Backbone of each chain as ProteinMPNN parsed JSONL, in Angstrom:
{"seq_chain_A": "ETGVTQTPRHLVMGMTNKKSLKCEQHLGHNAMYWYKQSAKKPLELMFVYNFKEQTENNSVPSRFSPECPNSSHLFLHLHTLQPEDSALYLCASSQAGGGSYQETQYFGPGTRLLVL", "coords_chain_A": {"N_chain_A": [[147.873, 198.526, 127.82], [145.347, 200.537, 127.584], [143.027, 201.227, 126.361], [140.394, 200.304, 126.878], [139.022, 200.314, 129.978], [138.292, 198.758, 133.119], [136.622, 198.74, 136.23], [135.671, 197.503, 139.474], [138.6, 195.322, 139.436], [138.391, 192.954, 140.719], [135.774, 191.496, 142.617], [133.944, 190.714, 145.445], [130.895, 189.74, 146.635], [127.943, 189.612, 148.697], [124.765, 187.939, 148.524], [122.8, 189.754, 149.079], [123.805, 192.206, 148.609], [124.39, 195.384, 146.909], [126.036, 196.4, 144.081], [128.211, 198.042, 141.683], [129.568, 197.73, 138.42], [132.084, 199.247, 136.464], [132.86, 200.583, 133.286], [135.059, 202.056, 130.971], [135.794, 203.592, 127.916], [138.398, 204.731, 125.818], [138.599, 205.176, 123.144], [137.041, 206.46, 121.341], [134.833, 205.156, 120.361], [131.488, 204.102, 119.317], [129.837, 202.145, 120.245], [129.08, 199.939, 122.914], [129.536, 197.073, 125.013], [128.388, 194.481, 127.225], [129.631, 191.448, 128.43], [129.31, 188.122, 129.691], [131.489, 185.795, 131.052], [131.834, 182.56, 131.785], [133.32, 179.68, 133.37], [134.288, 177.256, 131.035], [132.302, 177.962, 129.235], [130.84, 179.708, 126.451], [131.494, 183.11, 125.387], [129.04, 185.129, 126.628], [126.804, 187.301, 125.377], [125.434, 190.113, 126.935], [124.373, 192.797, 127.083], [123.942, 195.458, 124.702], [124.951, 198.639, 123.711], [124.393, 201.228, 121.492], [125.407, 204.229, 120.337], [124.637, 205.243, 122.835], [122.12, 204.197, 123.165], [120.212, 201.459, 124.205], [120.425, 198.568, 122.421], [120.223, 195.89, 122.52], [119.167, 193.326, 124.598], [119.956, 190.558, 125.968], [118.037, 188.606, 127.04], [118.568, 188.873, 129.783], [118.584, 188.462, 133.317], [116.666, 190.555, 135.55], [118.107, 191.341, 137.742], [120.457, 192.287, 136.899], [121.385, 195.382, 135.8], [121.891, 197.621, 133.279], [123.617, 200.695, 132.493], [124.169, 203.476, 130.487], [125.524, 206.345, 130.348], [126.889, 207.983, 128.567], [128.752, 207.848, 125.455], [131.207, 206.907, 126.215], [131.198, 205.679, 128.654], [130.089, 202.927, 130.596], [127.982, 201.142, 132.696], [127.299, 198.456, 134.96], [124.864, 197.568, 136.995], [124.412, 195.761, 139.929], [122.311, 193.645, 141.811], [120.981, 191.695, 144.447], [122.202, 189.229, 143.618], [122.922, 185.839, 142.512], [124.738, 182.873, 143.488], [125.426, 181.517, 141.105], [125.878, 183.533, 139.374], [128.45, 184.229, 139.538], [131.341, 185.014, 137.818], [133.46, 186.052, 135.066], [133.173, 189.316, 134.067], [133.072, 190.984, 131.161], [133.73, 193.965, 129.478], [133.301, 195.588, 126.358], [134.161, 197.543, 123.457], [133.321, 199.068, 120.316], [133.546, 200.416, 116.969], [130.788, 200.785, 115.372], [129.049, 200.167, 112.321], [128.33, 202.608, 109.717], [129.836, 202.109, 107.546], [132.535, 202.065, 107.85], [133.795, 199.817, 108.586], [135.032, 199.056, 111.048], [134.666, 197.056, 112.994], [135.899, 195.608, 114.934], [136.127, 194.227, 118.117], [137.082, 195.67, 121.121], [138.294, 194.658, 124.07], [137.888, 195.087, 127.603], [139.812, 194.484, 130.646], [138.236, 193.007, 132.315], [136.039, 192.168, 135.084], [136.384, 190.186, 137.807], [133.989, 188.441, 139.344], [132.682, 187.279, 142.375], [130.108, 185.709, 143.936], [128.807, 185.249, 147.026]], "CA_chain_A": [[146.575, 198.503, 127.152], [144.462, 201.404, 128.358], [141.902, 201.639, 125.533], [139.155, 200.011, 127.595], [139.344, 200.014, 131.372], [137.178, 198.286, 133.937], [136.826, 198.712, 137.68], [136.922, 196.99, 139.995], [139.097, 194.132, 138.742], [137.884, 191.813, 141.478], [134.673, 191.887, 143.486], [133.26, 189.668, 146.197], [129.695, 190.318, 147.212], [126.903, 188.731, 149.195], [123.562, 187.914, 147.686], [121.916, 190.886, 149.373], [124.512, 193.462, 148.331], [124.249, 196.117, 145.654], [127.325, 196.9, 143.618], [128.222, 198.445, 140.279], [130.782, 197.59, 137.635], [132.269, 200.409, 135.601], [133.684, 200.423, 132.101], [135.328, 203.314, 130.278], [136.598, 203.416, 126.707], [139.101, 205.948, 125.4], [138.889, 204.926, 121.738], [136.11, 207.204, 120.5], [133.86, 204.243, 119.761], [130.089, 204.451, 119.541], [129.086, 200.992, 120.74], [129.68, 199.284, 124.073], [128.929, 195.766, 125.25], [128.693, 193.688, 128.411], [129.651, 190.009, 128.246], [129.579, 187.272, 130.845], [132.318, 184.652, 130.677], [131.93, 181.565, 132.842], [134.224, 178.582, 133.05], [133.828, 176.276, 130.054], [131.143, 178.46, 128.487], [131.229, 180.746, 125.494], [131.205, 184.481, 125.746], [127.606, 185.36, 126.573], [126.455, 188.711, 125.237], [124.371, 190.506, 127.855], [123.761, 194.058, 126.655], [124.639, 196.254, 123.695], [124.549, 200.031, 123.58], [124.873, 201.856, 120.279], [125.096, 205.646, 120.492], [124.011, 205.362, 124.156], [120.805, 203.557, 123.197], [120.317, 200.01, 124.344], [119.892, 197.905, 121.237], [120.122, 194.451, 122.721], [119.113, 192.785, 125.948], [119.929, 189.148, 125.608], [117.293, 187.825, 128.049], [119.338, 188.92, 131.025], [117.713, 188.671, 134.491], [116.539, 191.958, 135.955], [119.057, 191.675, 138.806], [121.527, 193.001, 136.2], [120.796, 196.594, 135.232], [122.935, 198.419, 132.645], [123.437, 202.141, 132.359], [125.151, 204.054, 129.569], [125.278, 207.793, 130.377], [127.46, 208.583, 127.358], [129.384, 206.83, 124.609], [132.486, 206.472, 126.768], [131.036, 205.019, 129.943], [129.067, 201.887, 130.691], [127.902, 200.573, 134.037], [126.43, 197.293, 135.187], [124.434, 197.597, 138.391], [124.137, 194.405, 140.388], [121.601, 193.557, 143.093], [120.436, 190.379, 144.799], [122.752, 188.221, 142.713], [122.962, 184.454, 142.925], [126.091, 182.309, 143.329], [125.69, 181.144, 139.707], [126.267, 184.734, 138.635], [129.908, 184.375, 139.647], [131.924, 184.89, 136.478], [134.238, 187.201, 134.602], [132.33, 190.212, 133.297], [133.905, 191.722, 130.222], [133.185, 195.078, 128.723], [133.971, 195.781, 125.075], [133.655, 198.644, 122.649], [133.645, 198.987, 118.892], [132.986, 201.447, 116.125], [129.84, 199.997, 114.608], [128.316, 200.762, 111.232], [128.901, 203.759, 109.022], [130.633, 201.695, 106.397], [133.972, 202.182, 108.085], [134.283, 198.469, 108.839], [135.91, 198.955, 112.212], [133.827, 196.383, 113.961], [136.696, 194.863, 115.892], [135.772, 194.451, 119.518], [138.206, 195.902, 122.029], [137.817, 194.228, 125.368], [138.535, 195.497, 128.836], [140.439, 193.37, 131.351], [137.233, 192.22, 133.016], [135.859, 192.159, 136.543], [136.153, 188.827, 138.303], [132.95, 188.565, 140.36], [132.351, 186.107, 143.178], [128.908, 185.934, 144.741], [128.77, 184.271, 148.125]], "C_chain_A": [[145.565, 199.308, 127.95], [143.261, 201.839, 127.544], [140.568, 201.449, 126.215], [139.534, 199.595, 129.012], [138.093, 199.589, 132.124], [137.569, 198.34, 135.407], [135.549, 198.215, 138.357], [137.389, 195.779, 139.188], [138.6, 192.866, 139.424], [136.806, 192.321, 142.428], [134.074, 190.658, 144.13], [132.046, 190.316, 146.851], [128.722, 189.239, 147.695], [125.664, 188.865, 148.345], [122.631, 189.087, 147.944], [122.55, 192.236, 149.052], [124.05, 194.104, 147.031], [125.61, 196.67, 145.291], [127.203, 197.31, 142.158], [129.584, 198.19, 139.658], [130.852, 198.772, 136.671], [133.192, 200.06, 134.45], [133.853, 201.781, 131.435], [136.195, 203.03, 129.054], [137.133, 204.762, 126.232], [139.427, 205.886, 123.908], [137.968, 205.688, 120.795], [135.069, 206.34, 119.822], [132.43, 204.653, 120.082], [129.245, 203.293, 120.063], [129.835, 200.354, 121.902], [128.848, 198.065, 124.432], [129.292, 195.248, 126.644], [128.589, 192.219, 128.037], [129.854, 189.332, 129.595], [130.398, 186.092, 130.344], [132.457, 183.74, 131.888], [132.878, 180.462, 132.4], [133.554, 177.62, 132.076], [132.561, 176.686, 129.34], [131.598, 179.519, 127.507], [130.99, 182.12, 126.076], [129.703, 184.715, 125.57], [127.347, 186.856, 126.495], [125.286, 189.038, 126.152], [123.623, 191.733, 127.323], [124.626, 194.719, 125.591], [124.071, 197.661, 123.721], [125.203, 200.598, 122.332], [124.445, 203.315, 120.33], [124.25, 205.878, 121.746], [122.631, 204.717, 124.234], [120.977, 202.045, 123.295], [119.658, 199.342, 123.15], [119.727, 196.413, 121.427], [120.094, 194.143, 124.21], [118.9, 191.299, 125.767], [119.308, 188.302, 126.706], [118.049, 187.745, 129.359], [118.395, 189.164, 132.201], [117.764, 190.116, 134.965], [117.463, 192.327, 137.109], [120.34, 192.312, 138.228], [120.895, 194.2, 135.5], [121.893, 197.448, 134.612], [122.58, 199.901, 132.619], [124.546, 202.672, 131.466], [124.912, 205.559, 129.483], [125.845, 208.535, 129.174], [128.233, 207.502, 126.611], [130.673, 206.28, 125.187], [132.356, 205.65, 128.038], [129.878, 204.033, 129.913], [129.14, 201.302, 132.096], [127.04, 199.321, 134.008], [126.117, 197.262, 136.672], [123.939, 196.207, 138.782], [123.358, 194.442, 141.707], [120.946, 192.19, 143.226], [120.884, 189.302, 143.828], [122.734, 186.842, 143.344], [124.385, 183.909, 142.758], [126.424, 181.935, 141.88], [126.015, 182.345, 138.818], [127.769, 185.009, 138.736], [130.533, 184.086, 138.286], [132.866, 186.064, 136.242], [133.321, 188.048, 133.732], [133.227, 191.126, 132.456], [133.11, 192.833, 129.559], [133.962, 195.156, 127.41], [133.396, 197.002, 124.386], [134.051, 198.412, 121.199], [133.072, 200.201, 118.193], [132.084, 200.728, 115.153], [129.231, 200.81, 113.486], [129.045, 201.89, 110.539], [129.763, 203.39, 107.859], [132.115, 201.748, 106.627], [134.604, 200.834, 108.378], [135.32, 198.422, 109.948], [135.177, 198.234, 113.318], [134.598, 195.548, 114.947], [136.281, 195.231, 117.304], [137.057, 194.612, 120.334], [137.698, 195.638, 123.44], [138.587, 194.901, 126.498], [139.106, 194.279, 129.536], [139.458, 192.505, 132.137], [137.183, 192.484, 134.513], [135.546, 190.731, 136.951], [135.218, 188.933, 139.497], [132.706, 187.233, 141.059], [131.169, 186.464, 144.07], [128.804, 184.833, 145.788], [127.357, 184.081, 148.668]], "O_chain_A": [[144.985, 198.793, 128.905], [142.53, 202.733, 127.971], [139.702, 202.321, 126.149], [140.28, 198.635, 129.21], [136.982, 200.01, 131.802], [138.701, 198.026, 135.776], [134.453, 198.48, 137.864], [136.647, 195.27, 138.348], [138.413, 191.834, 138.78], [136.904, 193.421, 142.972], [133.739, 189.684, 143.455], [132.17, 191.328, 147.541], [128.688, 188.123, 147.178], [125.535, 189.793, 147.545], [121.766, 189.385, 147.121], [121.917, 193.281, 149.203], [123.42, 193.473, 146.182], [126.26, 197.33, 146.102], [126.23, 196.977, 141.482], [130.62, 198.404, 140.288], [129.841, 199.233, 136.14], [134.175, 199.337, 134.615], [132.904, 202.561, 131.347], [137.198, 202.323, 129.14], [136.436, 205.776, 126.24], [140.412, 206.473, 123.46], [138.099, 205.574, 119.577], [134.483, 206.743, 118.817], [132.186, 205.445, 120.993], [128.048, 203.462, 120.296], [131.061, 200.241, 121.882], [127.64, 198.017, 124.199], [130.366, 195.541, 127.169], [127.616, 191.785, 127.42], [130.474, 189.88, 130.506], [130.053, 185.464, 129.343], [133.102, 184.085, 132.878], [133.196, 180.326, 131.218], [132.405, 177.221, 132.266], [131.812, 175.824, 128.881], [132.629, 180.158, 127.712], [130.361, 182.269, 127.124], [129.164, 184.517, 124.481], [127.636, 187.593, 127.438], [124.273, 188.339, 126.154], [122.406, 191.706, 127.139], [125.848, 194.575, 125.568], [122.855, 197.849, 123.748], [126.412, 200.469, 122.136], [123.25, 203.61, 120.363], [123.269, 206.62, 121.714], [122.033, 204.703, 125.31], [121.77, 201.44, 122.574], [118.468, 199.533, 122.901], [119.147, 195.741, 120.574], [120.913, 194.65, 124.977], [117.8, 190.844, 125.452], [119.947, 187.398, 127.244], [118.154, 186.68, 129.967], [117.491, 189.994, 132.095], [118.77, 190.806, 134.803], [117.595, 193.508, 137.431], [121.189, 192.806, 138.969], [119.973, 194.043, 134.7], [122.749, 197.957, 135.335], [121.416, 200.293, 132.71], [125.719, 202.357, 131.663], [124.159, 206.005, 128.617], [125.341, 209.595, 128.802], [128.351, 206.373, 127.087], [131.185, 205.275, 124.693], [133.311, 204.992, 128.452], [128.84, 204.272, 129.296], [130.219, 201.008, 132.61], [126.174, 199.155, 133.149], [126.981, 196.972, 137.5], [123.162, 195.575, 138.068], [123.713, 195.192, 142.616], [120.436, 191.617, 142.264], [120.069, 188.558, 143.284], [122.554, 186.696, 144.553], [125.155, 184.442, 141.959], [127.582, 182.028, 141.473], [126.381, 182.185, 137.654], [128.285, 185.921, 138.089], [130.283, 183.043, 137.683], [133.039, 186.937, 137.093], [132.752, 187.548, 132.761], [134.015, 191.917, 132.974], [131.968, 192.646, 129.14], [135.147, 194.825, 127.364], [132.287, 197.441, 124.69], [134.982, 197.666, 120.898], [132.234, 200.92, 118.737], [132.566, 200.118, 114.199], [128.929, 201.991, 113.657], [130.239, 202.098, 110.753], [130.368, 204.262, 107.235], [132.891, 201.504, 105.703], [135.829, 200.721, 108.414], [136.375, 197.808, 109.79], [135.075, 198.73, 114.44], [133.988, 194.831, 115.74], [136.108, 196.404, 117.632], [137.982, 193.804, 120.246], [136.792, 196.312, 123.931], [139.765, 195.236, 126.367], [138.91, 193.155, 129.076], [139.801, 191.407, 132.573], [138.145, 192.956, 135.118], [134.564, 190.143, 136.498], [135.602, 189.453, 140.545], [132.546, 186.197, 140.413], [131.233, 187.407, 144.859], [128.723, 183.647, 145.466], [127.151, 183.296, 149.593]]}, "seq_chain_B": "GENVEQHPSTLSVQEGDSAVIKCTYSDSASNYFPWYKQELGKRPQLIIDIRSNVGEKKDQRIAVTLNKTAKHFSLHITETQPEDSAVYFCAASLAGGSYIPTFGRGTSLIVHP", "coords_chain_B": {"N_chain_B": [[118.389, 183.741, 114.531], [122.004, 184.15, 114.323], [124.151, 181.296, 114.52], [127.004, 179.873, 115.818], [129.303, 177.33, 115.538], [132.081, 175.777, 117.02], [135.084, 173.942, 116.703], [138.018, 171.979, 117.498], [137.121, 171.63, 121.03], [139.242, 171.452, 122.672], [142.695, 171.438, 121.963], [145.676, 169.873, 121.546], [149.056, 170.174, 120.868], [152.403, 169.539, 119.644], [155.254, 171.609, 120.014], [156.083, 173.45, 117.161], [154.477, 172.016, 115.465], [151.53, 172.23, 113.333], [148.383, 173.891, 113.879], [144.874, 173.665, 113.665], [141.792, 175.241, 113.767], [138.311, 175.056, 113.589], [135.325, 176.636, 112.451], [131.805, 176.878, 112.042], [129.032, 178.602, 110.591], [125.647, 179.821, 110.62], [124.043, 181.789, 109.423], [123.744, 182.999, 106.296], [124.018, 185.632, 105.6], [125.984, 186.75, 107.141], [129.07, 188.472, 107.194], [131.494, 189.132, 108.255], [134.274, 187.934, 109.967], [135.91, 187.52, 112.72], [138.795, 186.498, 114.661], [139.669, 185.809, 117.974], [142.129, 185.872, 120.541], [142.64, 184.636, 123.738], [144.642, 184.812, 126.329], [145.614, 183.155, 129.367], [144.011, 184.558, 132.104], [143.855, 187.015, 130.889], [142.52, 189.582, 128.682], [140.32, 189.004, 125.843], [141.738, 189.329, 122.59], [141.852, 190.659, 119.333], [143.217, 188.746, 116.706], [143.253, 188.128, 114.016], [141.239, 188.734, 111.128], [138.59, 188.175, 108.727], [136.869, 189.059, 105.762], [133.849, 188.624, 103.857], [134.417, 188.931, 101.196], [136.826, 187.877, 100.517], [138.864, 184.905, 100.32], [140.966, 183.95, 101.774], [143.343, 184.874, 104.235], [146.455, 185.996, 105.428], [148.803, 186.341, 108.108], [151.822, 186.426, 108.989], [152.531, 183.721, 110.967], [149.943, 182.915, 111.199], [146.792, 182.19, 109.686], [143.681, 182.613, 108.031], [140.934, 180.98, 106.601], [138.101, 181.065, 104.46], [135.05, 179.639, 103.552], [132.435, 180.412, 101.862], [130.305, 179.134, 100.653], [130.03, 176.689, 101.951], [129.746, 177.705, 104.414], [131.757, 177.886, 106.42], [134.693, 178.623, 108.35], [138.176, 178.79, 109.05], [140.934, 178.735, 111.348], [144.381, 178.808, 111.021], [147.387, 177.894, 112.413], [150.765, 177.921, 112.035], [153.942, 176.319, 112.706], [153.841, 176.201, 115.592], [154.225, 177.73, 118.829], [155.102, 177.728, 122.338], [154.019, 180.074, 123.436], [151.767, 180.432, 121.972], [149.807, 179.117, 123.247], [146.585, 179.286, 124.432], [143.138, 180.39, 124.717], [141.109, 180.314, 121.917], [138.759, 182.183, 120.131], [136.23, 182.138, 117.707], [134.153, 184.25, 115.67], [131.121, 185.523, 114.217], [129.476, 187.901, 112.175], [127.313, 190.557, 110.922], [128.643, 192.99, 109.185], [128.861, 196.585, 109.046], [126.375, 197.37, 109.736], [123.956, 196.908, 112.182], [125.916, 195.771, 114.491], [126.275, 192.882, 115.989], [128.078, 190.543, 117.333], [128.322, 186.973, 117.11], [129.696, 184.55, 119.069], [131.865, 181.686, 118.946], [132.278, 178.694, 121.005], [134.835, 178.549, 121.88], [138.266, 177.425, 121.744], [140.616, 175.64, 123.454], [143.922, 175.879, 123.14], [146.826, 174.047, 123.507], [150.218, 174.141, 123.553], [152.846, 172.072, 123.588], [156.145, 172.195, 124.794]], "CA_chain_B": [[119.657, 184.429, 114.669], [123.22, 183.457, 113.944], [124.647, 180.238, 115.4], [128.389, 179.558, 115.472], [129.84, 176.121, 116.15], [133.553, 175.805, 116.971], [135.704, 172.661, 117.043], [137.639, 171.227, 118.698], [137.078, 172.432, 122.243], [140.612, 171.4, 123.181], [143.645, 171.001, 120.951], [147.006, 169.753, 122.123], [150.044, 169.927, 119.811], [153.8, 169.702, 120.002], [155.872, 172.812, 119.478], [156.517, 173.282, 115.783], [153.385, 171.463, 114.657], [150.465, 173.153, 112.934], [147.098, 173.753, 114.577], [143.743, 174.144, 112.877], [140.536, 175.372, 114.502], [137.266, 175.239, 112.59], [134.033, 177.192, 112.871], [130.733, 176.959, 111.06], [128.016, 179.588, 110.94], [124.356, 179.443, 110.042], [123.402, 182.89, 108.692], [124.492, 183.278, 105.069], [124.228, 187.079, 105.484], [127.177, 187.149, 107.901], [130.133, 188.83, 106.263], [132.713, 189.525, 108.967], [134.626, 186.78, 110.792], [137.146, 187.767, 113.469], [139.317, 185.507, 115.598], [140.243, 186.434, 119.166], [142.98, 185.033, 121.382], [142.566, 185.021, 125.141], [145.617, 184.141, 127.181], [145.131, 182.91, 130.724], [143.932, 185.732, 132.948], [143.909, 188.26, 130.114], [141.337, 189.9, 127.88], [140.373, 188.563, 124.434], [142.28, 190.32, 121.662], [141.767, 190.279, 117.93], [144.477, 188.36, 116.09], [143.089, 188.178, 112.577], [139.836, 188.7, 110.72], [138.401, 188.008, 107.289], [135.561, 189.495, 105.285], [133.291, 187.633, 102.934], [134.85, 189.152, 99.821], [138.102, 187.194, 100.306], [138.811, 183.513, 100.734], [142.072, 183.609, 102.658], [144.142, 186.004, 104.71], [147.588, 185.524, 106.217], [149.595, 187.29, 108.876], [152.965, 185.673, 109.524], [152.276, 182.301, 111.167], [148.512, 182.621, 111.284], [146.01, 182.404, 108.473], [142.274, 182.264, 108.143], [140.296, 180.668, 105.324], [136.645, 181.18, 104.495], [134.296, 178.988, 102.495], [131.076, 180.962, 102.013], [129.31, 178.159, 100.201], [129.848, 175.72, 103.021], [129.56, 178.484, 105.637], [132.71, 177.603, 107.484], [135.964, 179.33, 108.3], [139.164, 178.093, 109.876], [142.165, 179.41, 111.765], [145.541, 177.942, 110.865], [148.614, 178.392, 113.04], [151.907, 177.076, 111.667], [155.134, 176.406, 113.568], [153.337, 176.648, 116.885], [155.171, 177.992, 119.91], [154.401, 177.681, 123.633], [153.258, 181.308, 123.68], [150.48, 180.359, 121.256], [148.849, 178.478, 124.149], [145.54, 180.244, 124.813], [141.815, 180.046, 124.21], [140.822, 181.041, 120.686], [137.331, 182.32, 119.844], [135.816, 182.666, 116.419], [132.903, 184.993, 115.742], [130.519, 185.867, 112.935], [128.538, 189.005, 112.301], [127.008, 191.312, 109.715], [129.338, 194.259, 109.343], [128.306, 197.75, 108.367], [125.044, 197.702, 110.227], [123.863, 196.621, 113.612], [126.948, 194.745, 114.639], [126.195, 192.095, 117.207], [128.781, 189.318, 116.98], [128.031, 185.694, 117.756], [130.966, 183.893, 119.313], [131.947, 180.252, 119.166], [132.483, 178.33, 122.401], [136.246, 178.657, 122.214], [139.159, 176.276, 121.658], [141.802, 175.757, 124.307], [145.096, 175.347, 122.453], [147.983, 173.796, 124.372], [151.413, 173.821, 122.776], [153.843, 171.46, 124.466], [157.524, 172.459, 124.33]], "C_chain_B": [[120.819, 183.567, 114.251], [123.584, 182.4, 114.987], [126.044, 179.847, 114.927], [128.842, 178.336, 116.262], [131.357, 176.119, 115.965], [134.086, 174.466, 117.449], [137.199, 172.696, 116.729], [137.564, 172.142, 119.913], [138.457, 172.493, 122.896], [141.507, 170.84, 122.095], [145.037, 171.023, 121.578], [147.989, 169.387, 121.021], [151.447, 170.065, 120.382], [154.34, 170.986, 119.354], [156.403, 172.538, 118.077], [155.461, 172.69, 114.868], [152.436, 172.577, 114.243], [149.2, 172.874, 113.734], [146.006, 174.352, 113.705], [142.491, 174.131, 113.744], [139.452, 175.744, 113.501], [135.977, 175.791, 113.206], [133.053, 177.135, 111.709], [129.706, 177.977, 111.544], [126.747, 179.263, 110.164], [123.739, 180.519, 109.147], [124.245, 183.276, 107.471], [124.732, 184.779, 104.861], [125.467, 187.547, 106.234], [128.326, 187.4, 106.952], [131.428, 189.249, 106.94], [133.014, 188.456, 110.007], [135.955, 187.04, 111.494], [137.528, 186.566, 114.326], [139.981, 186.259, 116.754], [141.06, 185.397, 119.93], [142.885, 185.538, 122.81], [143.56, 184.183, 125.941], [145.075, 184.076, 128.601], [145.164, 184.191, 131.554], [143.944, 187.064, 132.215], [142.633, 188.446, 129.296], [141.441, 189.294, 126.491], [140.904, 189.691, 123.55], [142.192, 189.784, 120.25], [143.146, 189.886, 117.402], [144.413, 188.393, 114.577], [141.608, 188.176, 112.267], [139.76, 188.541, 109.209], [136.989, 188.457, 106.94], [135.136, 188.594, 104.146], [133.739, 187.822, 101.491], [136.228, 188.544, 99.523], [137.997, 185.775, 100.84], [139.897, 183.129, 101.728], [142.819, 184.886, 103.035], [145.245, 185.476, 105.604], [148.26, 186.668, 106.959], [150.666, 186.496, 109.607], [152.571, 184.211, 109.717], [150.794, 181.947, 111.248], [147.821, 182.953, 109.966], [144.579, 182.017, 108.754], [141.739, 182.021, 106.738], [138.793, 180.709, 105.503], [136.041, 180.481, 103.285], [132.842, 179.421, 102.66], [130.001, 179.959, 101.635], [128.98, 177.175, 101.306], [129.591, 176.399, 104.368], [130.471, 177.992, 106.753], [134.004, 178.36, 107.258], [136.899, 178.705, 109.334], [140.362, 178.988, 110.185], [143.302, 178.409, 111.677], [146.742, 178.618, 111.526], [149.74, 177.427, 112.684], [153.063, 177.312, 112.645], [154.772, 176.901, 114.967], [154.449, 176.77, 117.922], [154.405, 177.981, 121.227], [153.568, 178.928, 123.913], [151.963, 181.394, 122.859], [149.412, 179.714, 122.126], [147.87, 179.522, 124.677], [144.198, 179.657, 124.41], [141.534, 180.939, 122.999], [139.314, 181.017, 120.429], [137.14, 182.788, 118.41], [134.51, 183.42, 116.619], [132.411, 185.28, 114.328], [129.533, 186.997, 113.148], [128.271, 189.618, 110.935], [127.581, 192.7, 109.906], [128.62, 195.372, 108.605], [126.927, 198.132, 108.845], [124.987, 197.514, 111.719], [124.774, 195.452, 113.92], [126.807, 194.055, 115.978], [126.839, 190.758, 116.905], [128.252, 188.116, 117.747], [129.341, 184.94, 117.866], [130.81, 182.378, 119.353], [132.285, 179.972, 120.623], [133.952, 178.395, 122.832], [136.986, 177.336, 122.084], [140.37, 176.541, 122.536], [142.972, 175.082, 123.607], [146.253, 175.229, 123.444], [149.139, 173.382, 123.491], [152.484, 173.329, 123.74], [155.247, 171.709, 123.936], [158.274, 171.163, 124.092]], "O_chain_B": [[120.652, 182.407, 113.872], [123.355, 182.587, 116.182], [126.235, 179.526, 113.754], [128.773, 178.311, 117.491], [131.856, 176.422, 114.882], [133.624, 173.915, 118.448], [137.61, 173.376, 115.789], [137.915, 173.318, 119.819], [138.793, 173.458, 123.582], [141.142, 169.896, 121.394], [145.505, 172.051, 122.068], [147.787, 168.4, 120.313], [151.648, 170.632, 121.456], [153.909, 171.375, 118.269], [157.078, 171.538, 117.834], [155.531, 172.839, 113.648], [152.52, 173.705, 114.729], [148.98, 171.757, 114.204], [146.185, 175.404, 113.091], [142.175, 173.125, 114.378], [139.64, 176.63, 112.668], [135.604, 175.449, 114.329], [133.423, 177.32, 110.549], [129.534, 178.185, 112.745], [126.775, 178.525, 109.179], [122.996, 180.202, 108.218], [125.34, 183.82, 107.617], [125.561, 185.159, 104.034], [125.952, 188.649, 105.979], [128.54, 186.636, 106.011], [132.366, 189.678, 106.268], [132.16, 188.101, 110.82], [137.015, 186.801, 110.917], [136.689, 185.731, 114.665], [140.742, 187.204, 116.55], [140.726, 184.212, 119.959], [143.032, 186.734, 123.062], [143.337, 182.998, 126.192], [144.192, 184.845, 128.983], [146.209, 184.827, 131.692], [144.032, 188.121, 132.841], [141.781, 187.559, 129.239], [142.551, 189.088, 126.0], [140.561, 190.857, 123.741], [142.428, 188.601, 120.004], [144.125, 190.599, 117.619], [145.42, 188.661, 113.921], [140.807, 187.673, 113.054], [140.746, 188.749, 108.502], [136.046, 188.264, 107.708], [135.952, 187.893, 103.548], [133.472, 186.968, 100.646], [136.74, 188.68, 98.412], [137.162, 185.475, 101.692], [139.784, 182.127, 102.434], [142.909, 185.835, 102.256], [145.007, 184.608, 106.444], [148.28, 187.809, 106.495], [150.441, 185.967, 110.696], [152.301, 183.519, 108.736], [150.447, 180.771, 111.355], [148.215, 183.867, 109.242], [144.306, 181.186, 109.62], [142.052, 182.761, 105.805], [138.279, 180.417, 106.583], [136.459, 180.699, 102.148], [132.11, 178.875, 103.485], [128.92, 179.937, 102.224], [127.817, 176.867, 101.565], [129.256, 175.733, 105.348], [130.029, 177.72, 107.869], [134.362, 178.693, 106.129], [136.461, 178.168, 110.351], [140.741, 179.86, 109.404], [143.202, 177.297, 112.194], [147.064, 179.768, 111.23], [149.666, 176.241, 113.005], [153.147, 178.346, 113.308], [155.324, 177.887, 115.456], [155.445, 176.046, 117.905], [153.194, 178.199, 121.24], [152.523, 178.843, 124.559], [151.167, 182.316, 123.035], [148.231, 179.756, 121.783], [148.27, 180.513, 125.289], [144.127, 178.569, 123.838], [141.701, 182.158, 123.056], [138.677, 179.966, 120.5], [137.806, 183.718, 117.955], [133.837, 183.241, 117.634], [133.186, 185.278, 113.372], [128.842, 187.053, 114.165], [128.898, 189.264, 109.937], [127.066, 193.493, 110.694], [127.869, 195.13, 107.66], [126.37, 199.132, 108.392], [125.897, 197.93, 112.436], [124.448, 194.297, 113.646], [127.193, 194.615, 117.005], [126.209, 189.908, 116.276], [127.795, 188.235, 118.884], [130.02, 184.718, 116.864], [129.765, 181.855, 119.74], [132.547, 180.897, 121.392], [134.26, 178.305, 124.02], [136.413, 176.266, 122.286], [141.06, 177.547, 122.376], [143.01, 173.857, 123.493], [146.606, 176.191, 124.126], [149.055, 172.391, 122.766], [152.963, 174.074, 124.595], [155.518, 171.465, 122.76], [159.441, 171.189, 123.702]]}, "name": "protein", "num_of_chains": 2, "seq": "ETGVTQTPRHLVMGMTNKKSLKCEQHLGHNAMYWYKQSAKKPLELMFVYNFKEQTENNSVPSRFSPECPNSSHLFLHLHTLQPEDSALYLCASSQAGGGSYQETQYFGPGTRLLVLGENVEQHPSTLSVQEGDSAVIKCTYSDSASNYFPWYKQELGKRPQLIIDIRSNVGEKKDQRIAVTLNKTAKHFSLHITETQPEDSAVYFCAASLAGGSYIPTFGRGTSLIVHP"}
């Protein structure tokens, strides 16, 4: 499964560190998403980019900063995180709109983040 | 906005039994309802979806039903097998436009051999 890739797969960082998560999709989609998945919680939508424009910021703290330089790449920049930010961060892509009805979300394998 | 409720949170069945997971949604405009399966340590993957213009869809041992009037949809798995053990997520959205899905909280299905 190489349609959506994420790096790194695992990350341990201190609260004062700065790190970035990377997502790349090879499916020609026009929309990309960041989700947070914590234990016993639903998938929490964080950010949505449609045609490289951010269309949704789901009240995410400013210590998470997304960047979408083009339709194939999505980054999540992390700084001064808290231990409660430890979770699995999933990237997804889809072909949104246009009447083509290809709204299926294709997920990456995720980055397992631990904040110490 | 849309609100999706999913039940049960945990479902334990014996191999060969059927399993049913139910979701309700709040926005009557929602017209696309996918189901995702997430095995332990793996990414969520689409297993089946249904659009508001049909009431039922089947794919081998899995089926999804939709009741637009009551605003609920269900996933049915027949003849369950241990490899069906996973977390299942339902979602609802408005397709064809700004697609931002709302996910249910997930159901952990355990199939005992």
